[in-house]
Biotite code that builds the C-alpha atoms (Angstrom):
import biotite.structure as struc

atoms = struc.array([
    struc.Atom([40.468, 9.867, -53.311], chain_id="A", res_id=1, res_name="MET", atom_name="CA", element="C"),
    struc.Atom([39.817, 8.273, -49.937], chain_id="A", res_id=2, res_name="ASN", atom_name="CA", element="C"),
    struc.Atom([36.671, 9.030, -47.771], chain_id="A", res_id=3, res_name="GLU", atom_name="CA", element="C"),
    struc.Atom([38.183, 11.668, -45.482], chain_id="A", res_id=4, res_name="ASN", atom_name="CA", element="C"),
    struc.Atom([39.238, 13.791, -48.492], chain_id="A", res_id=5, res_name="ASN", atom_name="CA", element="C"),
    struc.Atom([35.872, 13.648, -50.044], chain_id="A", res_id=6, res_name="LYS", atom_name="CA", element="C"),
    struc.Atom([34.486, 14.947, -46.490], chain_id="A", res_id=7, res_name="ASN", atom_name="CA", element="C"),
    struc.Atom([36.862, 17.541, -46.559], chain_id="A", res_id=8, res_name="ASN", atom_name="CA", element="C"),
    struc.Atom([36.059, 18.679, -50.118], chain_id="A", res_id=9, res_name="ASN", atom_name="CA", element="C"),
    struc.Atom([32.436, 18.928, -49.275], chain_id="A", res_id=10, res_name="ASN", atom_name="CA", element="C"),
    struc.Atom([32.920, 21.403, -46.224], chain_id="A", res_id=11, res_name="ASN", atom_name="CA", element="C"),
    struc.Atom([35.835, 23.281, -47.807], chain_id="A", res_id=12, res_name="ASP", atom_name="CA", element="C"),
    struc.Atom([33.279, 26.406, -48.595], chain_id="A", res_id=13, res_name="ASN", atom_name="CA", element="C"),
    struc.Atom([31.508, 25.996, -45.060], chain_id="A", res_id=14, res_name="VAL", atom_name="CA", element="C"),
    struc.Atom([33.002, 28.719, -42.668], chain_id="A", res_id=15, res_name="LYS", atom_name="CA", element="C"),
    struc.Atom([32.945, 27.634, -38.909], chain_id="A", res_id=16, res_name="PRO", atom_name="CA", element="C"),
    struc.Atom([29.623, 28.730, -37.332], chain_id="A", res_id=17, res_name="LEU", atom_name="CA", element="C"),
    struc.Atom([31.550, 31.465, -34.910], chain_id="A", res_id=18, res_name="ASN", atom_name="CA", element="C"),
    struc.Atom([32.876, 33.080, -38.246], chain_id="A", res_id=19, res_name="GLU", atom_name="CA", element="C"),
    struc.Atom([29.495, 33.370, -39.906], chain_id="A", res_id=20, res_name="MET", atom_name="CA", element="C"),
    struc.Atom([27.364, 36.323, -39.949], chain_id="A", res_id=21, res_name="THR", atom_name="CA", element="C"),
    struc.Atom([23.876, 36.093, -38.570], chain_id="A", res_id=22, res_name="LYS", atom_name="CA", element="C"),
    struc.Atom([22.283, 35.826, -42.041], chain_id="A", res_id=23, res_name="GLU", atom_name="CA", element="C"),
    struc.Atom([24.988, 33.036, -43.170], chain_id="A", res_id=24, res_name="GLU", atom_name="CA", element="C"),
    struc.Atom([24.023, 31.046, -40.024], chain_id="A", res_id=25, res_name="ARG", atom_name="CA", element="C"),
    struc.Atom([20.467, 31.228, -40.784], chain_id="A", res_id=26, res_name="THR", atom_name="CA", element="C"),
    struc.Atom([20.815, 30.189, -44.129], chain_id="A", res_id=27, res_name="ASN", atom_name="CA", element="C"),
    struc.Atom([23.184, 27.325, -43.159], chain_id="A", res_id=28, res_name="TYR", atom_name="CA", element="C"),
    struc.Atom([20.885, 26.037, -40.655], chain_id="A", res_id=29, res_name="SER", atom_name="CA", element="C"),
    struc.Atom([17.842, 26.154, -43.258], chain_id="A", res_id=30, res_name="LEU", atom_name="CA", element="C"),
    struc.Atom([20.033, 23.982, -45.520], chain_id="A", res_id=31, res_name="ARG", atom_name="CA", element="C"),
    struc.Atom([20.625, 21.474, -43.056], chain_id="A", res_id=32, res_name="ARG", atom_name="CA", element="C"),
    struc.Atom([16.868, 21.365, -41.741], chain_id="A", res_id=33, res_name="ALA", atom_name="CA", element="C"),
    struc.Atom([15.201, 18.165, -42.728], chain_id="A", res_id=34, res_name="PRO", atom_name="CA", element="C"),
    struc.Atom([12.313, 19.845, -44.551], chain_id="A", res_id=35, res_name="ASP", atom_name="CA", element="C"),
    struc.Atom([14.554, 22.188, -46.544], chain_id="A", res_id=36, res_name="TYR", atom_name="CA", element="C"),
    struc.Atom([13.448, 22.309, -50.169], chain_id="A", res_id=37, res_name="HIS", atom_name="CA", element="C"),
    struc.Atom([15.326, 25.494, -51.307], chain_id="A", res_id=38, res_name="GLY", atom_name="CA", element="C"),
    struc.Atom([12.829, 28.053, -50.348], chain_id="A", res_id=39, res_name="LYS", atom_name="CA", element="C"),
    struc.Atom([13.770, 29.479, -46.987], chain_id="A", res_id=40, res_name="GLU", atom_name="CA", element="C"),
    struc.Atom([10.735, 31.335, -46.587], chain_id="A", res_id=41, res_name="GLU", atom_name="CA", element="C"),
    struc.Atom([8.123, 28.833, -47.413], chain_id="A", res_id=42, res_name="SER", atom_name="CA", element="C"),
    struc.Atom([9.860, 26.474, -45.081], chain_id="A", res_id=43, res_name="VAL", atom_name="CA", element="C"),
    struc.Atom([9.924, 28.795, -42.132], chain_id="A", res_id=44, res_name="LEU", atom_name="CA", element="C"),
    struc.Atom([6.134, 29.917, -42.736], chain_id="A", res_id=45, res_name="ASN", atom_name="CA", element="C"),
    struc.Atom([4.996, 26.378, -43.080], chain_id="A", res_id=46, res_name="SER", atom_name="CA", element="C"),
    struc.Atom([6.837, 25.353, -39.907], chain_id="A", res_id=47, res_name="SER", atom_name="CA", element="C"),
    struc.Atom([5.410, 28.286, -37.945], chain_id="A", res_id=48, res_name="ARG", atom_name="CA", element="C"),
    struc.Atom([1.928, 27.656, -39.213], chain_id="A", res_id=49, res_name="THR", atom_name="CA", element="C"),
    struc.Atom([2.195, 24.084, -38.224], chain_id="A", res_id=50, res_name="LYS", atom_name="CA", element="C"),
    struc.Atom([3.427, 25.333, -34.833], chain_id="A", res_id=51, res_name="CYS", atom_name="CA", element="C"),
    struc.Atom([0.777, 27.829, -34.095], chain_id="A", res_id=52, res_name="TRP", atom_name="CA", element="C"),
    struc.Atom([-2.102, 25.492, -35.129], chain_id="A", res_id=53, res_name="GLU", atom_name="CA", element="C"),
    struc.Atom([-0.828, 22.950, -32.809], chain_id="A", res_id=54, res_name="ALA", atom_name="CA", element="C"),
    struc.Atom([-0.506, 25.508, -30.223], chain_id="A", res_id=55, res_name="ARG", atom_name="CA", element="C"),
    struc.Atom([-4.244, 26.680, -30.753], chain_id="A", res_id=56, res_name="ASP", atom_name="CA", element="C"),
    struc.Atom([-5.349, 22.987, -30.582], chain_id="A", res_id=57, res_name="LYS", atom_name="CA", element="C"),
    struc.Atom([-3.592, 22.325, -27.413], chain_id="A", res_id=58, res_name="TYR", atom_name="CA", element="C"),
    struc.Atom([-4.910, 25.571, -25.660], chain_id="A", res_id=59, res_name="PHE", atom_name="CA", element="C"),
    struc.Atom([-8.494, 24.888, -27.061], chain_id="A", res_id=60, res_name="LYS", atom_name="CA", element="C"),
    struc.Atom([-8.455, 21.381, -25.517], chain_id="A", res_id=61, res_name="CYS", atom_name="CA", element="C"),
    struc.Atom([-7.272, 22.841, -22.237], chain_id="A", res_id=62, res_name="LEU", atom_name="CA", element="C"),
    struc.Atom([-9.964, 25.649, -22.314], chain_id="A", res_id=63, res_name="ASP", atom_name="CA", element="C"),
    struc.Atom([-12.692, 22.933, -23.240], chain_id="A", res_id=64, res_name="ASP", atom_name="CA", element="C"),
    struc.Atom([-11.591, 20.566, -20.369], chain_id="A", res_id=65, res_name="ASN", atom_name="CA", element="C"),
    struc.Atom([-11.005, 23.114, -17.492], chain_id="A", res_id=66, res_name="LYS", atom_name="CA", element="C"),
    struc.Atom([-7.112, 23.074, -17.726], chain_id="A", res_id=67, res_name="GLU", atom_name="CA", element="C"),
    struc.Atom([-7.183, 19.138, -17.437], chain_id="A", res_id=68, res_name="ASP", atom_name="CA", element="C"),
    struc.Atom([-4.078, 18.553, -19.332], chain_id="A", res_id=69, res_name="ASP", atom_name="CA", element="C"),
    struc.Atom([-4.466, 14.729, -18.858], chain_id="A", res_id=70, res_name="SER", atom_name="CA", element="C"),
    struc.Atom([-7.204, 14.997, -21.255], chain_id="A", res_id=71, res_name="LYS", atom_name="CA", element="C"),
    struc.Atom([-5.113, 16.749, -23.904], chain_id="A", res_id=72, res_name="CYS", atom_name="CA", element="C"),
    struc.Atom([-2.061, 14.804, -24.034], chain_id="A", res_id=73, res_name="LYS", atom_name="CA", element="C"),
    struc.Atom([-2.449, 14.104, -27.970], chain_id="A", res_id=74, res_name="GLU", atom_name="CA", element="C"),
    struc.Atom([-2.574, 17.884, -28.492], chain_id="A", res_id=75, res_name="PHE", atom_name="CA", element="C"),
    struc.Atom([0.432, 18.385, -26.082], chain_id="A", res_id=76, res_name="TYR", atom_name="CA", element="C"),
    struc.Atom([2.382, 15.867, -28.164], chain_id="A", res_id=77, res_name="ASN", atom_name="CA", element="C"),
    struc.Atom([1.407, 17.535, -31.381], chain_id="A", res_id=78, res_name="GLU", atom_name="CA", element="C"),
    struc.Atom([2.640, 20.816, -30.123], chain_id="A", res_id=79, res_name="LEU", atom_name="CA", element="C"),
    struc.Atom([6.041, 19.320, -29.072], chain_id="A", res_id=80, res_name="ASN", atom_name="CA", element="C"),
    struc.Atom([6.441, 17.924, -32.234], chain_id="A", res_id=81, res_name="ASN", atom_name="CA", element="C"),
    struc.Atom([5.434, 20.659, -34.458], chain_id="A", res_id=82, res_name="SER", atom_name="CA", element="C"),
    struc.Atom([7.416, 23.500, -32.544], chain_id="A", res_id=83, res_name="CYS", atom_name="CA", element="C"),
    struc.Atom([10.881, 24.142, -31.317], chain_id="A", res_id=84, res_name="LEU", atom_name="CA", element="C"),
    struc.Atom([11.096, 23.203, -27.693], chain_id="A", res_id=85, res_name="LYS", atom_name="CA", element="C"),
    struc.Atom([11.968, 26.786, -26.931], chain_id="A", res_id=86, res_name="SER", atom_name="CA", element="C"),
    struc.Atom([8.628, 27.829, -28.638], chain_id="A", res_id=87, res_name="TRP", atom_name="CA", element="C"),
    struc.Atom([6.474, 25.457, -26.965], chain_id="A", res_id=88, res_name="SER", atom_name="CA", element="C"),
    struc.Atom([7.789, 26.147, -23.631], chain_id="A", res_id=89, res_name="GLU", atom_name="CA", element="C"),
    struc.Atom([7.311, 29.758, -24.128], chain_id="A", res_id=90, res_name="TYR", atom_name="CA", element="C"),
    struc.Atom([3.704, 29.343, -25.325], chain_id="A", res_id=91, res_name="PHE", atom_name="CA", element="C"),
    struc.Atom([2.940, 27.204, -22.277], chain_id="A", res_id=92, res_name="ILE", atom_name="CA", element="C"),
    struc.Atom([4.669, 29.795, -19.701], chain_id="A", res_id=93, res_name="LYS", atom_name="CA", element="C"),
    struc.Atom([2.892, 32.685, -21.414], chain_id="A", res_id=94, res_name="LYS", atom_name="CA", element="C"),
    struc.Atom([-0.633, 30.894, -21.275], chain_id="A", res_id=95, res_name="ARG", atom_name="CA", element="C"),
    struc.Atom([0.072, 30.342, -17.375], chain_id="A", res_id=96, res_name="ILE", atom_name="CA", element="C"),
    struc.Atom([1.258, 33.904, -16.970], chain_id="A", res_id=97, res_name="SER", atom_name="CA", element="C"),
    struc.Atom([-1.884, 35.166, -18.874], chain_id="A", res_id=98, res_name="ASP", atom_name="CA", element="C"),
    struc.Atom([-4.148, 33.057, -16.720], chain_id="A", res_id=99, res_name="LYS", atom_name="CA", element="C"),
    struc.Atom([-2.429, 34.024, -13.651], chain_id="A", res_id=100, res_name="ASN", atom_name="CA", element="C"),
    struc.Atom([-2.819, 38.030, -14.640], chain_id="A", res_id=101, res_name="LYS", atom_name="CA", element="C"),
    struc.Atom([-6.461, 37.687, -15.556], chain_id="A", res_id=102, res_name="GLU", atom_name="CA", element="C"),
    struc.Atom([-7.257, 35.957, -12.412], chain_id="A", res_id=103, res_name="ALA", atom_name="CA", element="C"),
    struc.Atom([-5.536, 38.593, -10.520], chain_id="A", res_id=104, res_name="PHE", atom_name="CA", element="C"),
    struc.Atom([-7.237, 41.489, -12.236], chain_id="A", res_id=105, res_name="LEU", atom_name="CA", element="C"),
    struc.Atom([-10.526, 39.761, -11.953], chain_id="A", res_id=106, res_name="ASN", atom_name="CA", element="C"),
    struc.Atom([-10.311, 38.854, -8.235], chain_id="A", res_id=107, res_name="ARG", atom_name="CA", element="C"),
    struc.Atom([-12.925, 40.296, -6.040], chain_id="A", res_id=108, res_name="LYS", atom_name="CA", element="C"),
    struc.Atom([-11.378, 42.055, -2.855], chain_id="A", res_id=109, res_name="ASP", atom_name="CA", element="C"),
])
C-alpha cells in the first residue's frame, strides 16, 4: 500500500466540514486540538480557565499602572498565547467600551 492510500484510508470516515453538524464539527476540532486528551469538557474548561486567568492578570496590570500598556507587555503576551485571538480582541474591546461608558456616566456636566 502506498502513502496516498494510507492517507485516504485515515480520512475515509471524516465527512467534509460543510456536511458536518455543529456538534460533529466541534468534536472534530477538539480531536485535532494540540492539547486534546479525549475529554472534551475538561479540555474546554482548562483552556477557558487559562484564558480568563491571563485576561484578569493583564487587566489588573493595566489598573495598577494607570492603563500604561507598555508596563504590561508580559501579561498582554500571556493573554494572546492563552486565548483564541477573537477572545482576546473581544476582552480588550469590551474593557475599552466599559471604561468609556464609566467615564461618560461619571462625567460632571
